[in-house]
N, C-alpha and C positions, 0 to 999 in steps of 0.2 A: 303534344305532351310540351310542355314550358316543367324544369325542371332543373334543380340547385345542385352542385355539384361538391362535395366536399371530404375530405381526408386527411391522415395526420394530423390530429388534432393532439393524441401523445398528452393527455390531461395526468398532469400530476408530475413531467418531465420537471429536470431541475437542470439550470444552466452556472455553470462554474459553482455549485455549491449552494445559489438560488433556489428561490420556490417560484413557478410562474404560475401558481394558481393562481391569483392574482389578476396577471396578464392574459390570462386562459379564458376567468368567468366575464373580463372584462369584452373580450374579440367575441365569444361566444354571443352576448349581450347585442352585437353589434350586428355579426350573422343573426341574430333573432329579429331584432330591427328588421333587417334587410328581409326575412321571410315574412314577416307581417304584413310590408308595404306591398311587397310584387306578389304575395301568394300563388307559388309556384304550384303546379301538382303534384309533387313530391322534392322532399330530397334525400338524397342519397349519401350515402358516407362512406368510400372507402378502404376500411380498416384504420387501424392504429388508432380508435379509439381511446385508447390509454396509454401509457409509455411502458407500464410492466405488465408484466401477466397477472401478479398480485395487487393491483392496485392497492392505494391506501383507501380508507375511507373518504377524506377531504375531497380527493380525486373524484369516486364518487358519485359525493353527494353534488359536485359542479356540473356533471356531465348529467345526471338525472334532475336538476333544477331547468337545465337547457329544455332535455325533452317535455320538461312537468309542461313548460311555458308555450313550447313547440304544439303541444297534446289538446294544449285549451283553447286554439285558434277553432273560429268558425267561419266558412267549414273546414273541415276537417283535410289537415292535410299530411297525409303519406310522410313517414320515412323508414329509408329502408339501408339497414344496417350490416355489412358485412364485418369479420375479423380479420385483423391483420397479422404481420407476425410479431408485432408486440402484444401481441392481446390473449389472453386465453381462451380458447373459443368455448369453451365448459362454461367457462364463469361467465362470457360475455354474452352469453345465448340462454341463462339465468329467466326462466320469467317466460320464455320467447311466444310462448302462447298465449298468455294471459295480456301481452302485449300487443299480440297482432288485434285485439278488441278494439284497442285504441288506435290501431293503421299502424303503429311502429314494428317494425317487421326484422326479424336479427335472425341472420344465418352466422352460425358459431364453427360451426359441422360440416365439411364435406363429405359428398353422398359415403357410406362404409361398408354398406350392403346391395345387390344387385335390385332390391326395392327401393331403395332411396334416389334420389333426385336432384338439384339445384334446385331451392325455392327460387319461386318463379311468381312474381306480380304481375296483374293486368289493367292494364290504365283504358276508359274508354275518351277520345272526344270526335271530333265533327269530321278528320281522316278515316276512324275505324281504332280499332289496339294497337298500345302498344306495348308488350309485352318486355318485364327487366326481371333482367337471367341474377341470380347473385352465387357469384363465387368467391368462397372464402380465402383466404390464403393457402396456399397448398403445399405441402412438402410429397415427394415422390414417396417415402413411408406410408402417407397418412391412406392412399389406394391401395395397398401394396396386395390385400386381400382381395379389393373390389378388382384389379386386375388380374388374379390369379383366377376369380371364378366366369373372371369374360371370357379368361384364355382357355379354361375347361370346358364352357357351356360351347364356343367356337369346333374345342376338338369335337366333342360328342354328336355337333352336327353335321359335320365335314368327315367323320369315320377316322381320323385320327388317333384317338386316344383309344377305339377299341381296336382298333392294330396294334397301337404299343402293349394294351393288354394280354392281345394273344403272341405278342413278341417277349413278351417278358421282360421287354428295354423300358431304357430310360431315353430322349432325344437329349444327352448332355448341353446339344448346341443351342437347342431352342431355347432349354432351364434358364442359360448361359445369359443369351437376347433379351430372355424376361426379368433376369436379375439387372441387367442394363440399364431396359426401362424402367425399373422400379427405385433405381437413382437419378435419372433424368428428369429435369423439371417440365421439360419441355415436351416431354411427353405425356407426363402426367397431366398437365394440362388439357394438353389434344384430349385422350381418353378423356375427360369426365365433358367436355365441350361436343364433341363425337355422339355421344350414345343421349343427348339431347333430342328433342325434336324440334328445332328450329326451323319456322313456318317464317320463311324468308319475304315470302308475300307481306307479311307484316311488319311493321318496324319493330326493331328487339334490341336492346339497350341491356348491355354487360356491367355488372360491378364487379371491379375483381382488384387483386393486393397482390401484384406479381411485379420479377424486376422486367419489365417486357422491352426487346431489341426487334430491330427493323431491317430484315437482313445482313445483320451485322452489325450496324451502330446502332451506341449503345447510348439509353440518357443522360443528358448531365446532370451530375447529381453532385451533392452537398455533401460534406464532414458529418452531419446528425445521421444521417439512416447507416444501419445495419447492409451491407453487403458481403455477397459471397466470395471467396476467394477464387480465383480463378473463372468465375464468369461461373461457374456452376450452378446457379441459380436462373440464365434467364433462359426467357420461351419469346419466341419468336411471335411475332404478330401476324404471320398466315393461319392462325386458327382464329383470327376473330374475323375473318371474311363476313358473316352471318347478320353479323352486327351492323344497326346506323350510329350506335354511339358507345364508345365503351369506357367507362366511368373509372380511371385509376386510383390507385394510390397506391402508396410504397417511396417516390421518389418527393422530396420536397422543395425542388423547385419546379415552378409550372411552366411545360412544355407539351406538345404533341407530336405521337411516335406514328411516322408512317404516313400519315395525314392527319389532318386535321381535326376529325371523330373519333379522334385513338387520343383519349390527351391522361394526362399527370393534372391534375387541378395545384398539386403543393402543398404543402403545411399550412393553417391557418397562422402561425407567426415566427418569427425567424428561431431556429434551435443552434444555430451552430454563427461562431465569427463568418464562415466562408459564406455565409446569406444576409450578410449585412449591405449587399446595395440591392437584394432583390424585392419585388415588390409581393407582398404577397396580398390576395383575391377571393373572391367569391365566383367560382366558375358557373354563371346560368345561361340553361341551352335549353333552345325552344327547336323542334322537332314537327313538323307541317306532316305535308305528302309524305306517304312511301314513296323513295328513290330521290326527296328531294335532299341535299343537301344540311345538315343541322344548322340553326344560327345562335354563336358562340360568341356571350357579352363575360367582362371580365368587370368585378362592382372591387373596387379598392378596398383594404380593409386599412384600420387605422388606430395600430398599437395602442396599450398606455403605457410602453416606456419602448424604444427603440432601441436596437445594435447601431452603435457606433465605432470609427475606427477616430482615432488622434492621433494629430502625429507633429511634433516640433520639439521644441526645446522649453523645457521644463519654466522656466520665467516668464514664456509665452502664453501659454497655455495658460500659468495661473495669473496672468493678467489679462488674459481675454475670457476670461469667467469669473471674474474678483466681483462682481456686483450679484448673482444667479448664483442658484444650487441644482445640477445637473441631474435628473435620475433617472435617465436614460442607463443603460446597460453600454458601456464603455471599456473599447479597450485602447491603451494608451502606450505610442512609441516615441518614446525621449531621443532625440537625437543630438544631445547634450557632449562635447568632444570632457570634458570634464567633470572626476568625480561628484555626484549630487550624496545630500544629505537628507538623509529618508524623504525619498521623492514619494513614493506613494501614501505616507503619513500626510502631508502637505497636500497631495490631490484629495484623498479622503475626505477634505476641507472642502470639498466644493462638486465634487462626486461620489452619488449616495452607492452608487452599483456599478464598482470597476471591476471587470472582469478579470484583465490584470496589464501588469503594468513592465513594458519589456523597454530595455536600453539598446538603443541601434548599436552604439559603441563596442559594446559586450559581444554583440551579438557575428560583428564582421570581427574582434578578437578571436572568439572561437572558432569561426573559420578560420582565420589562420593559424590558428594551431592545428586543427585536424589538416591544413594545408600542408603542415611543416614547414611554415615561414616563421613563425614566431622562436628567438632567439631561446633555445637550450644546450647548455649547457653541463646539466646535470647527470648524473647515471641512478640518483640513489632514486626512490620512484617515490620516496615522503619528500625530496627537496624538490623533485620536477613539481610535484601536485599543490607544493607551497608556492612554487615560482608562478604556476597557472593562476592559481588563486588571487593573488595578489596581483597579478595583470588585468583579470576580470575584474574581479570587487574594489580596485584600486586601493588596497591596504592587505596590511599581514596579518596574519591570524593572529585571533587571541590568543591569553593561555589557557581559557577549557577548551579552545575549539582546535588548538595542537594537542594538548591533552587526548582529548576523542580521537586526533588521528593517529597519536602513536600506538594507542590503544589499537585498533582495526588494526594498524599495520605490522604488529606483533600477534595480532591471532592470524594472518593472513601465514606469518614467516613461519608459527609455530602448526600451522594446518598442512606448511608445505614441506614440511619437517626439518 
């Protein structure tokens, strides 16, 4: 089987207030052209199609245009989509039955009742069948009732439930244990996978959108992901053993976990400054005979606008770029020691998409202040602030600014009695 692995499209996302819809449509067009050229057997999208659970109409239109173009290719190329933590499972799966007639398969929600199972799509080639299992983003609460039903069924089969009914007692220890499991991402994912009949004689692919770890080793993250504090959302890759390839979403930096065939493909665009040196790509995977390692190839993507970090003196930056207009998204770090006159306004004549302008001198002074190295001879908080402002900004407070500051401190004194 030959397929493309995508994830974390985040259509509708903004970067420092700039809409990325134009950039996203551009890169989706490049991905479409790659699909048209390479003709994979399928396209797997591992969650976070949209950036918000209620996407703007324009974002939906961008994705609709992409799907429409792919669906019109002949012979048909199936597209398999799962929901991520940013998506609304129900909204993403709207019209799923109709879409499946066009070989667009959407798994928005995970199984909720005993009769439900993971959606599965079967592919056939010269090496036999490949089964692709679709596991949408899971929280422990999503499978609470299903786990309770499974526990009751197990009790009925081993007679434990009948014994408790006779005794009229509740096994608090067991109940508390299952309360723990319901809060545990690892157990929730493991539970859903273990209840499926995965035939390991065949090739099996899993599409999933979770925070997977390998024996305690966590993936390398960027500033643009939503990660639970304290690692509460971690899932160990040990539950992924039956799968020949695991197409992961959620982490924006491309990387493998534990083995090459458990892979985060990364986002299609750079969605934070921390990603400015990353190369985004489409992951192409070829699965041959059962038992053989997959062949993985990365196809670099070429964004409409890059994310860049520029560092130097203001005059040098202006001089180096005086004959051109830069439309990339830029973070500019100024190293000038002296006070600068309206540096951002000067830079905006050349750079049309400035994310931030930072002065290294100011950062140094702030650090010195925090470390207690800056001179501080004042005891009045208002005067201390005025001194701090003057040292950082290189000027004194203007009359209007001083009046606002006085109002703030007056209100504080009033509240403190």
